[in-house]
N, C-alpha and C positions, 0 to 999 in steps of 0.2 A: 501494500500500500500503500518521493514522498515528499530550500527555496525561500524566498524571502518576500515580505510584503512591505517593509519599511525600514529605513536606516535609523529610525528613532530608537529602536531597541538594539542592545548590544548583540543579541542573537535573534534573527528574524523568526517570525511565527512558524513558517513552514520548515525552517531549519530546526527549530525546537521540536516540531512534530517528527522530523526525520531522526533527530537524536533519540526521542522517546521510542520511535519505531525500531531503531537499532537495538536499544536495550531489550525491548520485548521480543524482537526476532531472535536475538542471541539466547534469550531465556526460554522460549517456548514454541515458536511457530515452526511447524515442519509438516510436509505433506508431499503428495505428487506435485503440488503447485509450488511449494517453497522448501526445497531440500536444504536444510541448514546444517552446517558443520558442527559436530559436537555430540556428546552422549545423549541418549534419550532421557527425558524427565517428564513426569506426569502432572506436575503442579501447573494449574491454569494461570494465564496472564491476568494482571489486574485490569480493571477494578473488580473482576469477579471474586466473590468471597464464598468459601465453602460453607460458612455458617448461615447464609441466606439463600432462599429459593423463591423466585417470583413466578407466578403463573396466573392464567385467567381461565375461568370456567367456560368462556365463550370463544376463546381464540388461542390455540396452542402456539401460534406464531407471534402473538402479541401485535398483530396487524389487525386493525379494526376498520369497519366500513362506516355505517351511518347510525350507530347506536346513539341514544340520548345520553347514555352513561357508560363509562368504561370502568369495569370492575377488575381489580387486580388483587390477588392473594399474595401475601408475603409470609412464608414460613421461616421462623427463626430457629436455628439450632443452638439456642442459648436461652437462659432463664430471663424472659422479658416481661416487663409489666406495662409497657406502653409504646406506641409508635406515633411519631409525627411525620408528616410528609409534605413535600413541596413539588410543584410542577413547573418546569421551565422548557423553553425551546431547546432542542438538541444542541449541545455545546454552549448554551448560554448559562451564565451563573445566576442571573437575577430571576427568581421565580415570579410567576404571576398568579399562582393559586397555592393555598396552603390548607392543611386540614389535619385532623386526628383520625387515625385508623380505628375501625371497630374491632376490638379484641375478642378473640375466640379461645376456647381451651386449646391446649397443645401448642402454645406459642404461635398461633396463627392469627394474622391480622388482615382485615379487609379494607381496601382503599377504593373509594368511589369518586370518580372524576367526571364532572359534567362536561359535555362536548359542545354546548351551545356556542361558545366563543372560540373554539379551536379552529385554526386554519388547517387545511390539509398539510401533513408533514409529520415530523418526528418530535417526540417530547421526552425529556428526562424526568423521571420521578426519583427524587432523593429522599431517603428515609433516615430517621434518627431514632434509635431505640434507647429506652431506659431499661437496662438489664438488671437482673436480680441483685448484683453486687454494686449497684448504683453507678457503675461506669456506663458511658454511652457509646454506642456503636453505630456507624453510618453505613449506608449502602446505596446502590443505584440500580434502576430498572429503566429501560427505554422502550417505548411503544410507538407504533405508527398509526396515524389516523387518516384515512382516505388518501393513502400515499400515491395511488395512481392518478389523483387529481392535483398533486403537488405542483404549484407553479414554479418555473425555473427561469432564472435570469441568465441569459447567454452572454458570454464575453468573447465569443469566437471572432477573431479579426476578419475583415473582408478579404484579405489576401492570404488567409490561412493555407488554403490548398496550394497556392502558388509558392509560398514560402517552403513548404515541405517538398514540392516537386523539384524546386531548385536544389534543395538539400540532397535529394536522392540522385540528382544528376551529378552532384559532387562525389557521392559515394561510388557511382558507376565508373569513375576514373581510377579507382583504387584496385589494383590486381589482388586476387585472393591469396595467392602464395601460401597455400595451406601446408602444414606439416603434421604428420601423425606418428606418434611413438609406437613401438611394438605392443601388440595386444596381450593382455593378461587374462586368464580364465578364472571365473569364480563359480563355485557350486552352491547348492542351497545353504549348507551350514555356514559357508564363508559369507554369503550375502546376509544371512540373519545376524551373524556376529558383527559385520561391518555396519549394518543399520543401527544396531544398539550403541556401538562405540563411536561412530563417526558421522552418521547421517541424521541424528536426532529423531529416529523412527523406532517404533516397536520392531522386534525381530521380524515378525511376519503378521501384519494386521489384515491382509487380504489374500489368504491362500487360495480361495476359489477363483481369483482373478489371474493366477499365474497362467502364462502361455508356454513358458520354458522353465527349466530348472538349472540350466547352465548359461552363463553370459560371459561376454568378453568386454574388456574395457581398456582404454588408453587415453593419454593426454593428447590434446589437439591444440594447434595454434594457427592463426591466420592474420593477415594484415587488415588493419582497420583505419578509419579516418583519423586525422590528426597525428599521423605518424605512429600510432599505437600498434603494438602487437597484442592481439587478443588471445586469451587462453580459456580452455574449458576441458571438461571430462566427457568423453564419449563412452557409452556402454550400449551393447546390443545383444540380442540373442546369438548364441554361438552358431557360426556357420554363415553360409551365403544366403542372400535373399533380397527381395524388394520389400523392405520393412516399412510400416508406417513410422513416421519420425515424430519425436516430441522434443521441442526446445523448452528446457526448464530455466526460468528466469528468476534470479535471486532476490531476496529481500534486501533491505537497506544495510549499508555498512561495508567495511573493508575486512575481509577475512578469507580463509581458505574455503574451498568449495568441496563438497562431498561428491563421490562418484555416484551417478544415478543408477545404481544396480537394481533397485526396486522397480524403477520404470522399465528397465530392460527385460526383467523377467515377466513383466506384464505384456511383453511382445513388441516393444517399441525400440527403435534405434533412438536412444535418448542422448541429448547433448546439454550439459549444464554449463552455462556461460558465466565467466567472471567478467562483469560488464565494465570494470574500471581499467582494464588493460594491465592488471596485475596477474602474476602467476597463480595457479590454483593450489599450490602446496608449499608456499613459503614457510620456513620455520619461524616460530615466534609470532610476535604481534605485527599485524600489517600496518604500514604507515597510512595516515589519513591524507588524502589528496586535497589540495586547495580548490575552493570553489564549490565544494559539495555541501558541507555543513556551514562553513564560515566564508565570509568575503565573496559572496557570489557576484558574478559579472552579468549585468543586464543589457549593456550596450556595447557592441551591436547584439541583436537578438541571437545571432548564431554563436556568440561567445559564451552563452549560458551553458553550464556543465552538462545538462542532459541532451544537448544537441548531439554530441558525439555518442552518448550512450544510446540514444534512439537509433542513430544510423548504424552503429556497430551491431545492434541486435538484428537489423536487416541483413548485415553482412553474414551473421550466423545462419540466417535462412539461405543465403547464397551458398554457404559452405554445405549445408545439408543437401541442397539441390544438386550440387556438384558430385555427390557420392553416387556411384552406380548401384549401391545396395539400399538406397532410399527411394520409395515411391513418391515422386514429387507432387502427386495429387492427394497425398494423405499426410500432410504436415500439420501438426497441432502445436499449440503453445500453451504453457501453463506457468503460473507464478503466484506467489502470495506476497501481500504487502507492496513493496516496491515492484516485486515480480508481477503482482496483479495489475499495477499501473502499466508496466511494460507489455503485459498481455493484451491490454486494450489498445495501446498505442501501435504496437506492431501489427495487430489485426487490421487497424485502420490504414496503415502506411503500406502494407504488403498483402495484396489479395491472393497470394499463393497460400496463405494460411487457410486451412480447411476447417479448423475448429479452435476455440479458445476457452480456457478455464481460468478466469481471473478470480483469485480469492482475496478477500479483505483488501480490495484495491485502494491504494493510497494516492493522495494528491488529486482529489476530485473536487471540483466545484469551488474555484477560487472566490467568486462573489459571496458565497455563503460563509466560507471560512473567514474572510475579511470582515463581513458583517458581524459575526459572532465575536471576533477579536476586538473590534472597535466598540461594540456594545458592552463587553466585559470590562474594557479599559476606561469607559466613560465614568464621570463623577457627577452624580451617582450612576452605578451600572444600569443599563437599559435592558428591558425584557424582550424587546423586538416585537411585541404584540400589536404595534401600531401599523405594521406592514404585512401583507400576505407573503412577500418574497423579498430577497435582498435588494437594496438600491443599486444603481449602476456604480461601477468602480470609478474612482477618479483616475484621470489620464496621467499617471505618474510613471516614470521609467520601469519600476519594478512590475507594475501590473501590465503595462504594455508588452513587456517581455514574457511574463509568465502566462499570459493568455495563449501563447503559442505552445505551451507545455501542459496546460491543464487537461487532464484526460477527458473531462466532460466535452471539450471541444473536438476531440477525436471521435467520440462515440457515434455521430451520424455517419461516419465513413466506414464503420465496421459492418460488413455484410455477411460474414461467416457465422455459423451457429456459435452461441455463447452460453456457457453455464457458469453462473457467478454464485458467490455467497457473501454474507455480511454479518459480522458480529454486532448485535444491536447495542451493546454497551462499549463498543470499540472507540477509545479516545483518539486513536491514530488515524483510522479510516472510518470516520463517523457515517452512520447510515444515511444522513441527509445528502451526503455527497455520492455515496455508492449507488443509492436508489435513483438519484438524478441521472447518473451515467446509464443505468439500466434502462430508464425511460427513454433516453435519447438514442440508444443503440439503433442502427439501421438494419440490424439482423432480423430476418423473418422468423428464425428459430432462436429463441432466447428463453432463459429460465434463471430465476434467482431464488436462492434458499436463505431465508433469514435464520439467524442463529440466536434465539432469545437468551439473554443472560451471558453470552460469550463476549469476551473482549477481543484483543488482537491475537487470535489464537487459532488452533487447528481443531478440526472435527474429524475423527477417524471415519465416522459413518458418512459424512459428506464426501470424503475421499473415495470410499468404496462406491458410492453412487456416481461420483464423477468418472471413475474408471469405466463403469458400465455405460454411462452416457457417451463417453469418448469412444469406446469400442463401437457403439452403435452408429455414431456419426461417421467413423472411419472404416466401419465394417471389419474391425479387427477381431475375427472369430477364431476359436480354438481349431 
């Protein structure tokens, strides 16, 4: 799911989001969409708390249509004597509704929210408990109200398509010059062990999705724009073939990349790309590159950090197409967080992509993010309930540049099938932005799975469903 809005802050808002994303990615996000280096851990990402469980008797997804009242249940895994609640727009700190929950036995509390004054969109319910030992505990739940009617403020520049057409013409001048190291074979036990120790995955969470039990892997490099040498791990079913391909795009941060062995045993020639032009297996801590989190460059627009990242992801598709063992009509992309962002962008810029699985997609809907930031910083803070959607952005250099990189502005150019998800309490990739992207997709086949109660994190069951969906789109059968 990830950039600056103003120089008045020492660290820009989108850069702070990227830093938070880096922390969360390194601690928990992993999947077919976001293969993360490191050992597997089961602790969820914040703000999810194991002591609290929110649900509704009328909507499992916490997406509501035209009810006069939204009813939420909060079950507390602690000795609680009372609960106070507030409601605010998604990502806004200032509430516009407050109340006291109706207490039930077994530490269950009922929250009733009238909908008469709600605009279509997402809302954060924050709760504060009085627990039995007099300490107070807080929590958050996010719900959607008439989200298919949510008004969206576009910031897409009039020359958006021409800007990226010119950029792709620049990439076309760069020779691929690919190099592949010798292949190494992995069996089932080796894949399971590698997943646990190095890919932040359970040993084998989807055994019925296996297509093969032996895979081959090697390091690959090729030339990218900006004089960069790009690196990645390739893994594929053992032997020859015309395999469907899967480009795995990473979450935010600078780190080693894991070998996509799990993706390969699902029958794909998988390629995990290190998007920063760093090697995939450097020892020790990776250096942070300038322009990514701090001191971004906005003028000219092509000097912004993600310009090269977006183009070099297209170069990765060029590499896959160049391989005789890849079926060029069955190339899919997937990624989580920053990788979800790239999975939208790449599907828009390169129509050779046959299917895309963007998870918890970051960096969506600049006007909404700026509106929330400005409202939270106002004195006193504003609740945003005087407008149905964000105001237009001021024409300052940061916004003029970032409009060319906001994934919402790429969404209309996506035509391939798309299967997305969103954590409803995700502070890094908030649902207001992710659902706006989903609504604007140009795809005729599209689906989104809300994940109530989940933050910037992974769902094993979503992954299993994504594998089946992807197999169906690419006809990757046993």
